[in-house]
BAMAR-166683 format. One record per atom (N, C-alpha, C): atom name; x, y, z. Coordinates in steps of 0.001 Angstrom, whole numbers, plus 500000, padded with zeros to 6 digits. Layout:
residues N
(site "CA", (X, Y, Z))
...
This chain:
residues 73
(site "N", (500838, 498891, 499658))
(site "CA", (499846, 500064, 499843))
(site "C", (501151, 501159, 499900))
(site "N", (500638, 502570, 499033))
(site "CA", (501133, 503562, 499401))
(site "C", (500851, 504279, 500136))
(site "N", (501893, 505076, 501013))
(site "CA", (501942, 505799, 501893))
(site "C", (501445, 507129, 501078))
(site "N", (500742, 508096, 501952))
(site "CA", (500227, 509417, 501564))
(site "C", (500404, 510298, 502411))
(site "N", (500586, 511507, 501796))
(site "CA", (500487, 512707, 503087))
(site "C", (499245, 513319, 502772))
(site "N", (499005, 514465, 504116))
(site "CA", (497718, 515120, 503912))
(site "C", (497823, 516233, 505495))
(site "N", (496737, 516662, 505626))
(site "CA", (496329, 517571, 506593))
(site "C", (495106, 517020, 507101))
(site "N", (495238, 517077, 508714))
(site "CA", (494184, 516643, 509272))
(site "C", (493481, 518196, 509552))
(site "N", (491939, 518145, 509043))
(site "CA", (491209, 519111, 509014))
(site "C", (489936, 519539, 509762))
(site "N", (489762, 518345, 510251))
(site "CA", (488621, 518306, 510952))
(site "C", (488056, 517261, 512097))
(site "N", (487739, 517426, 513275))
(site "CA", (487963, 516042, 514355))
(site "C", (486634, 516146, 514802))
(site "N", (485880, 515434, 515238))
(site "CA", (484747, 515676, 516338))
(site "C", (485159, 514563, 517427))
(site "N", (484975, 515054, 518482))
(site "CA", (484847, 513827, 519698))
(site "C", (484237, 514596, 520603))
(site "N", (484223, 514204, 521822))
(site "CA", (483462, 514347, 523553))
(site "C", (483830, 515476, 523730))
(site "N", (485470, 515953, 523434))
(site "CA", (486131, 517065, 524196))
(site "C", (485769, 518201, 523538))
(site "N", (485742, 519250, 524472))
(site "CA", (485685, 520723, 523801))
(site "C", (486555, 521272, 523720))
(site "N", (487948, 520911, 524045))
(site "CA", (489120, 521838, 523936))
(site "C", (489414, 522289, 522790))
(site "N", (490813, 523548, 522443))
(site "CA", (491068, 523972, 521367))
(site "C", (491920, 522549, 520580))
(site "N", (492523, 521712, 521219))
(site "CA", (492974, 520741, 520446))
(site "C", (492166, 519735, 520540))
(site "N", (492276, 518761, 519699))
(site "CA", (490867, 517649, 519437))
(site "C", (491968, 516634, 520189))
(site "N", (490549, 515508, 520985))
(site "CA", (491079, 514303, 521497))
(site "C", (490844, 513490, 520564))
(site "N", (492225, 512733, 520682))
(site "CA", (492303, 511607, 519607))
(site "C", (492148, 510289, 520537))
(site "N", (491497, 510455, 521325))
(site "CA", (491636, 508833, 521882))
(site "C", (489984, 508513, 521767))
(site "N", (489196, 509262, 521403))
(site "CA", (487840, 508820, 520943))
(site "C", (487156, 509902, 519918))
(site "N", (486841, 509586, 518583))
(site "CA", (486165, 510383, 517839))
(site "C", (486573, 509680, 516455))
(site "N", (486286, 510897, 515316))
(site "CA", (486996, 510660, 514091))
(site "C", (486907, 511808, 513501))
(site "N", (487360, 511897, 512329))
(site "CA", (487653, 513194, 511427))
(site "C", (487910, 513290, 510209))
(site "N", (488264, 513939, 509296))
(site "CA", (488748, 513759, 507938))
(site "C", (490223, 514582, 507524))
(site "N", (491068, 513790, 506614))
(site "CA", (492299, 514422, 506108))
(site "C", (492038, 514541, 504738))
(site "N", (492527, 515561, 504765))
(site "CA", (492691, 516399, 503531))
(site "C", (494013, 516379, 502581))
(site "N", (493910, 515193, 501898))
(site "CA", (495060, 514839, 500937))
(site "C", (495668, 515623, 500313))
(site "N", (497325, 515801, 500213))
(site "CA", (498249, 516702, 499640))
(site "C", (497866, 516903, 498322))
(site "N", (497888, 515502, 497757))
(site "CA", (497581, 515299, 496050))
(site "C", (496165, 515675, 495589))
(site "N", (494958, 516843, 496041))
(site "CA", (493777, 517127, 495996))
(site "C", (493350, 515952, 495737))
(site "N", (493158, 514703, 496351))
(site "CA", (492105, 513577, 495937))
(site "C", (490808, 514026, 496682))
(site "N", (490002, 513205, 496579))
(site "CA", (489382, 513267, 497932))
(site "C", (489267, 513370, 499718))
(site "N", (488426, 513971, 500302))
(site "CA", (489115, 513955, 501600))
(site "C", (488634, 512251, 502238))
(site "N", (489369, 512149, 503006))
(site "CA", (489671, 510740, 503657))
(site "C", (489110, 510317, 504999))
(site "N", (488023, 509480, 505501))
(site "CA", (487469, 509611, 506760))
(site "C", (488695, 509124, 507735))
(site "N", (488599, 509046, 508964))
(site "CA", (489814, 508473, 509674))
(site "C", (488986, 508132, 511342))
(site "N", (489066, 507036, 511942))
(site "CA", (488842, 506839, 513036))
(site "C", (489601, 506630, 513986))
(site "N", (489562, 507243, 515335))
(site "CA", (490589, 507274, 516197))
(site "C", (491088, 505786, 516337))
(site "N", (490391, 504778, 516118))
(site "CA", (491235, 503253, 516459))
(site "C", (491977, 503027, 515347))
(site "N", (492168, 504170, 514604))
(site "CA", (493202, 503611, 513345))
(site "C", (494659, 504496, 513310))
(site "N", (494475, 505458, 514537))
(site "CA", (495544, 506491, 514613))
(site "C", (496493, 505563, 516067))
(site "N", (498050, 505119, 515248))
(site "CA", (498497, 504698, 515949))
(site "C", (499445, 505434, 515990))
(site "N", (500029, 505355, 517886))
(site "CA", (501359, 505743, 518570))
(site "C", (500951, 507223, 518309))
(site "N", (499246, 507707, 518599))
(site "CA", (499483, 509379, 518919))
(site "C", (498690, 509778, 519740))
(site "N", (499107, 510336, 520744))
(site "CA", (498067, 510899, 521786))
(site "C", (497632, 512285, 521440))
(site "N", (497848, 513176, 521075))
(site "CA", (496795, 513905, 520398))
(site "C", (497501, 515166, 519355))
(site "N", (496983, 515702, 518632))
(site "CA", (497114, 516367, 517399))
(site "C", (496471, 517580, 517329))
(site "N", (497134, 518896, 516675))
(site "CA", (496310, 519770, 516348))
(site "C", (495739, 519521, 514906))
(site "N", (494209, 520705, 514947))
(site "CA", (493881, 520432, 513318))
(site "C", (495240, 521466, 512611))
(site "N", (495090, 520882, 511450))
(site "CA", (496459, 521623, 510315))
(site "C", (497297, 520209, 510304))
(site "N", (497633, 519435, 511343))
(site "CA", (498766, 518993, 511571))
(site "C", (499266, 517840, 510531))
(site "N", (500375, 517683, 509584))
(site "CA", (500338, 517019, 508391))
(site "C", (500574, 515681, 508891))
(site "N", (500053, 514488, 508304))
(site "CA", (500247, 513237, 508600))
(site "C", (500627, 512549, 507130))
(site "N", (501075, 511273, 507703))
(site "CA", (501576, 510490, 506544))
(site "C", (500765, 509225, 506775))
(site "N", (499627, 508690, 505891))
(site "CA", (498972, 507560, 505854))
(site "C", (498984, 506624, 504547))
(site "N", (498412, 505573, 505163))
(site "CA", (497833, 504373, 504123))
(site "C", (496095, 504368, 504360))
(site "N", (495950, 504410, 502851))
(site "CA", (494521, 504472, 502425))
(site "C", (493913, 503001, 502261))
(site "N", (493106, 502597, 503218))
(site "CA", (492497, 500979, 502925))
(site "C", (490709, 501117, 502607))
(site "N", (490061, 500080, 502687))
(site "CA", (488544, 500410, 502080))
(site "C", (487825, 500354, 503264))
(site "N", (486633, 501504, 503698))
(site "CA", (485705, 501051, 504458))
(site "C", (485075, 499712, 504395))
(site "N", (484708, 499119, 505095))
(site "CA", (484029, 497639, 504984))
(site "C", (482482, 498604, 504573))
(site "N", (481914, 499517, 505519))
(site "CA", (480250, 499358, 505368))
(site "C", (480110, 500229, 504080))
(site "N", (480637, 501062, 503553))
(site "CA", (480422, 501679, 502553))
(site "C", (481267, 501698, 500991))
(site "N", (482407, 501201, 501140))
(site "CA", (483357, 501069, 500592))
(site "C", (483977, 502239, 500015))
(site "N", (484184, 503581, 500689))
(site "CA", (484855, 504627, 500561))
(site "C", (486175, 504600, 501126))
(site "N", (487120, 505211, 500825))
(site "CA", (488221, 505372, 501078))
(site "C", (488522, 505655, 502260))
(site "N", (489550, 504990, 503358))
(site "CA", (489704, 505443, 504773))
(site "C", (490955, 504948, 504981))
(site "N", (491616, 505613, 505900))
(site "CA", (492964, 505414, 506387))
(site "C", (493323, 503726, 507188))
(site "N", (494243, 503229, 506421))
(site "CA", (494566, 501815, 507047))
(site "C", (495566, 501590, 507736))
């Protein structure tokens, strides 16, 4: 699988702080190559304690089982 780069631009969680709480929640990555946004769930974030919106990420895209759309793997 190819490694891709993008920016975390949206996150929804139970925390209302200025930095997103990445232990529980989900969000979207805006790929650097201009392809469609990629959904990410907190269960797929490895070795990350917290991030801020706008953080550059490297990720691998898999396929979501429920709807077939791209999702980080």
